[in-house]
C-alpha positions as CSV (number, residue, x, y, z in Angstrom):
1,M,27.4,-83.5,-55.0
2,R,28.6,-84.0,-58.5
3,A,28.5,-87.4,-60.0
4,V,31.8,-88.8,-61.0
5,R,31.7,-90.0,-64.6
6,P,33.2,-93.5,-64.9
7,R,36.3,-93.7,-67.1
8,R,35.9,-95.3,-70.5
9,P,37.5,-98.7,-71.1
10,G,39.8,-97.1,-73.7
11,Y,41.4,-94.9,-71.1
12,E,42.1,-97.9,-68.8
13,M,43.7,-99.7,-71.7
14,I,45.9,-96.6,-72.4
15,D,46.8,-96.4,-68.7
16,N,47.8,-100.1,-68.7
17,V,50.0,-99.7,-71.7
18,Q,51.7,-96.7,-70.2
19,K,52.3,-98.5,-67.0
20,R,53.8,-101.5,-68.8
21,N,56.1,-99.3,-70.8
22,A,57.2,-97.5,-67.7
23,L,58.0,-100.8,-66.0
24,K,59.9,-102.0,-69.1
25,N,61.9,-98.7,-69.2
26,E,62.8,-99.0,-65.5
27,S,63.9,-102.6,-66.0
28,I,66.1,-101.7,-69.0
29,N,67.7,-98.9,-67.0
30,R,68.4,-101.2,-64.0
31,F,69.8,-103.8,-66.4
32,F,72.2,-101.4,-68.0
33,K,73.3,-99.8,-64.7
34,A,74.2,-103.2,-63.4
35,S,76.0,-104.3,-66.5
36,V,78.0,-101.4,-67.9
37,K,81.6,-100.7,-67.1
38,D,82.8,-97.2,-66.7
39,L,86.1,-96.8,-68.7
40,T,86.2,-93.0,-68.5
41,P,89.9,-91.8,-68.4
42,T,90.7,-90.1,-65.1
43,D,93.7,-88.2,-66.6
44,S,91.9,-86.3,-69.3
45,H,91.3,-82.6,-69.2
46,H,88.2,-83.0,-71.3
47,D,84.7,-83.5,-70.0
48,I,84.1,-87.0,-71.3
49,S,82.4,-90.3,-70.5
50,V,83.2,-93.7,-71.8
51,L,81.0,-96.8,-71.1
52,F,81.3,-100.4,-72.2
53,M,78.5,-102.9,-72.2
54,P,79.6,-106.6,-72.4
55,A,77.5,-108.5,-75.0
56,E,78.0,-111.8,-73.3
57,H,76.3,-110.5,-70.1
58,A,73.3,-109.5,-72.1
59,E,73.0,-112.8,-73.9
60,H,73.2,-114.9,-70.7
61,S,70.9,-112.7,-68.7
62,G,67.7,-113.9,-70.3
63,F,66.7,-110.3,-70.8
64,P,63.7,-110.4,-73.2
65,A,64.3,-108.8,-76.6
66,D,60.7,-107.5,-76.8
67,C,61.5,-105.4,-73.7
68,L,64.4,-103.7,-75.4
69,A,62.3,-103.3,-78.5
70,S,59.8,-101.3,-76.5
71,V,62.1,-98.3,-76.3
72,L,63.1,-98.2,-80.0
73,S,61.5,-96.3,-82.9
74,L,59.5,-97.8,-85.7
75,A,62.4,-97.2,-88.1
76,E,64.8,-99.1,-85.7
77,L,62.4,-102.0,-85.3
78,A,62.1,-102.2,-89.1
79,R,65.9,-102.4,-89.4
80,A,65.9,-105.1,-86.7
81,E,63.5,-107.2,-88.8
82,R,66.0,-107.3,-91.7
83,F,68.4,-109.5,-89.7
84,K,67.9,-113.1,-90.5
85,A,69.8,-114.5,-87.5
86,I,68.1,-114.1,-84.2
87,A,71.5,-113.4,-82.5
88,D,72.1,-110.5,-84.9
89,K,68.7,-109.0,-84.4
90,T,69.1,-109.3,-80.6
91,R,72.4,-107.5,-80.7
92,F,71.0,-104.7,-82.8
93,L,68.3,-104.2,-80.2
94,Q,70.8,-104.3,-77.4
95,R,73.2,-101.7,-78.9
96,R,70.3,-99.3,-79.9
97,A,68.8,-99.5,-76.5
98,F,72.3,-99.0,-75.0
99,R,72.7,-95.9,-77.2
100,R,69.5,-94.4,-75.8
101,F,70.6,-95.3,-72.2
102,C,73.9,-93.3,-72.8
103,G,71.9,-90.4,-74.3
104,A,69.7,-90.2,-71.2
105,I,72.8,-90.0,-69.0
106,A,74.2,-87.2,-71.2
107,L,70.9,-85.3,-71.0
108,G,70.9,-85.6,-67.2
109,V,67.1,-85.8,-66.9
110,A,64.7,-88.6,-66.1
111,R,63.2,-89.4,-69.4
112,P,61.8,-92.6,-71.0
113,L,64.4,-94.1,-73.2
114,S,61.9,-94.1,-76.1
115,Q,62.1,-90.3,-76.0
116,V,65.8,-90.1,-76.3
117,D,65.9,-89.5,-80.0
118,F,69.3,-89.5,-81.8
119,T,69.6,-88.2,-85.3
120,A,72.6,-88.1,-87.6
121,T,74.8,-85.7,-89.6
122,R,75.2,-86.0,-93.3
123,N,78.3,-88.2,-92.6
124,G,76.4,-90.5,-90.2
125,R,77.6,-89.1,-86.8
126,P,74.9,-89.5,-84.2
127,Y,73.9,-86.5,-82.1
128,L,71.1,-85.3,-79.8
129,P,69.3,-82.1,-81.1
130,E,69.0,-81.0,-77.4
131,L,72.8,-81.2,-77.0
132,P,74.3,-79.8,-80.3
133,R,77.8,-79.3,-78.8
134,T,78.0,-82.8,-77.3
135,W,79.9,-85.2,-79.5
136,F,78.9,-88.9,-79.4
137,S,80.6,-91.9,-80.7
138,F,79.5,-95.6,-80.7
139,S,81.1,-98.9,-81.7
140,S,80.4,-102.6,-81.3
141,C,81.8,-106.0,-81.8
142,D,80.8,-109.6,-80.8
143,H,82.0,-109.0,-77.3
144,G,80.2,-105.8,-76.5
145,Y,79.2,-102.2,-77.1
146,L,81.3,-99.1,-76.6
147,A,80.1,-95.5,-76.2
148,A,81.7,-92.2,-75.5
149,W,80.6,-88.6,-75.5
150,S,82.1,-85.2,-74.7
151,S,80.8,-81.6,-74.4
152,S,84.2,-80.1,-74.8
153,G,86.2,-82.3,-77.3
154,A,85.4,-84.1,-80.5
155,I,85.5,-87.8,-79.7
156,G,85.8,-91.2,-81.4
157,V,85.8,-94.8,-80.3
158,D,86.3,-98.1,-82.0
159,I,86.2,-101.7,-80.8
160,E,87.2,-104.9,-82.6
161,D,87.3,-108.6,-81.7
162,S,91.0,-109.3,-81.0
163,E,90.6,-112.9,-82.2
164,Q,89.1,-112.2,-85.6
165,S,90.8,-113.6,-88.7
166,V,92.7,-111.0,-90.7
167,S,95.6,-110.8,-93.0
168,P,97.6,-108.0,-91.4
169,V,100.1,-107.2,-94.1
170,E,97.7,-107.4,-97.0
171,M,95.1,-105.3,-95.1
172,A,97.8,-102.8,-94.0
173,R,99.1,-102.5,-97.6
174,Y,95.6,-101.6,-98.8
175,H,94.5,-99.2,-96.0
176,F,97.5,-97.9,-94.1
177,A,100.2,-95.2,-94.8
178,P,103.7,-96.5,-95.8
179,N,105.2,-95.9,-92.3
180,E,102.4,-97.9,-90.7
181,L,102.7,-100.7,-93.2
182,D,106.4,-100.8,-92.5
183,A,105.7,-101.1,-88.8
184,V,103.3,-104.0,-89.3
185,C,105.8,-105.8,-91.7
186,K,108.6,-105.4,-89.2
187,A,106.6,-106.7,-86.2
188,E,107.2,-110.3,-85.0
189,V,104.8,-112.7,-86.8
190,H,102.8,-113.4,-83.6
191,E,102.5,-109.6,-82.9
192,R,101.4,-108.5,-86.4
193,R,97.7,-109.0,-86.0
194,R,97.7,-107.3,-82.6
195,L,99.6,-104.3,-84.0
196,F,97.4,-104.1,-87.1
197,L,94.2,-104.1,-85.0
198,R,95.6,-101.5,-82.7
199,L,96.3,-99.2,-85.6
200,W,92.9,-100.0,-87.2
201,T,90.9,-99.1,-84.1
202,L,93.0,-95.9,-83.6
203,K,92.3,-94.9,-87.2
204,E,88.6,-95.6,-87.1
205,A,88.3,-93.7,-83.8
206,A,90.3,-90.8,-85.2
207,L,88.0,-90.6,-88.3
208,K,85.0,-90.5,-85.9
209,S,86.6,-87.7,-84.0
210,I,86.6,-85.5,-87.2
211,G,83.1,-86.6,-88.1
212,E,84.1,-88.7,-91.1
213,G,83.6,-92.3,-92.1
214,M,85.8,-95.0,-93.7
215,S,85.3,-93.5,-97.1
216,Y,87.5,-90.5,-96.0
217,G,90.5,-92.9,-96.0
218,L,92.1,-94.8,-93.1
219,D,95.5,-93.3,-94.2
220,A,94.2,-89.7,-93.7
221,I,95.3,-89.8,-90.1
222,Q,98.5,-91.7,-89.2
223,F,99.8,-93.1,-86.0
224,D,102.9,-94.2,-84.2
225,T,102.5,-96.7,-81.4
226,T,106.1,-96.6,-80.0
227,P,107.3,-95.5,-77.6
228,T,103.8,-94.2,-76.9
229,V,100.5,-94.0,-78.9
230,R,100.3,-90.7,-80.8
231,V,99.0,-89.2,-84.0
232,S,102.0,-88.6,-86.3
233,F,100.1,-86.9,-89.1
234,A,96.6,-85.3,-89.4
235,P,94.9,-83.2,-92.2
236,E,95.7,-79.5,-91.9
237,R,92.1,-78.5,-91.5
238,Y,91.9,-80.4,-88.2
239,G,95.1,-78.9,-86.7
240,S,98.4,-80.5,-86.0
241,P,98.9,-83.9,-84.5
242,I,99.1,-82.4,-81.0
243,N,95.5,-81.5,-81.4
244,F,94.6,-85.2,-80.9
245,N,94.8,-87.3,-77.8
246,A,94.9,-91.0,-78.6
247,R,94.9,-94.0,-76.3
248,L,94.2,-97.8,-76.3
249,M,91.8,-99.3,-73.8
250,K,92.0,-102.6,-72.0
251,I,88.9,-104.7,-72.6
252,A,89.0,-108.5,-72.5
253,D,89.2,-110.2,-75.9
254,C,88.9,-106.9,-77.6
255,C,91.1,-104.2,-79.2
256,A,89.6,-100.8,-78.4
257,A,90.7,-97.2,-79.0
258,L,89.7,-93.7,-77.9
259,V,90.7,-90.5,-79.8
260,I,89.8,-87.0,-78.5
261,R,90.3,-84.0,-80.7
262,N,90.4,-80.4,-79.4
263,R,87.6,-78.3,-80.7
264,P,87.7,-74.5,-81.1
265,R,85.4,-72.7,-78.7
266,S,82.3,-71.2,-80.2
267,R,80.0,-68.6,-78.7
268,R,76.9,-69.9,-80.5
269,Q,75.5,-73.4,-80.3
270,P,75.7,-74.6,-83.9
271,S,73.6,-77.3,-85.5
272,P,75.8,-80.4,-86.2
273,T,74.6,-80.1,-89.8
274,D,75.6,-76.5,-90.3
275,G,78.5,-76.1,-92.8
276,N,81.6,-77.8,-91.5
277,S,80.3,-78.2,-87.9
278,T,80.3,-81.9,-88.5
279,H,84.0,-81.6,-88.0
280,G,83.6,-79.7,-84.7
């Protein structure tokens, strides 16, 4: 009979750490599954998913921040430490953990959230190296976190606090196209902020759907909101306005938008950082 060599104390410590991390990962998954709201459109021909995580639910749940921190990278934790306010740090941890939760769903495999590693294109669009054709978009405000992804279309989302203090006409004059500014100016006074935020979220979502950020210019893609929400102008390189499907989403105390752009089919699976593949 062979003698069984006793395990070293170091191995037991590693086992305990792994068990604790597994329990934390399971707790985070349960927490998100119980909290998120599925806002995926049922009338879209694209293969898309849209999820919303209410921030107020997370704050009042008593869910420990160190548990969320356990699934983040060292770089993310370093960023979290830069926030001076505890609330800001906690929300950063929440939205980054939520992003990994969404990535795990897209991957469709049981994997610890700490191993769901997003990277970014040159323009900052997040993607999973394992899913180069899947387009992700994330946004957040004080009320919650919004995520969307699609394997067939290029997608963008944006969410803003509907009660935030803005100067609609002044902001529209600086950021919007003349026809959009005119629409804001002609709106009833009590409707101006609402219309401005609708256009703003649509524009941000549209920029994300082409893989660009604010520096590209909010007036690069233009919208009409009457009689229906639609793109009225888009840069030629991204196709005509009918190449875009835009819609507003109903979320309490928020203004949120989703924009889906048709992408040309490709036989190869490109890297998001190849040439102009950032744009689909």
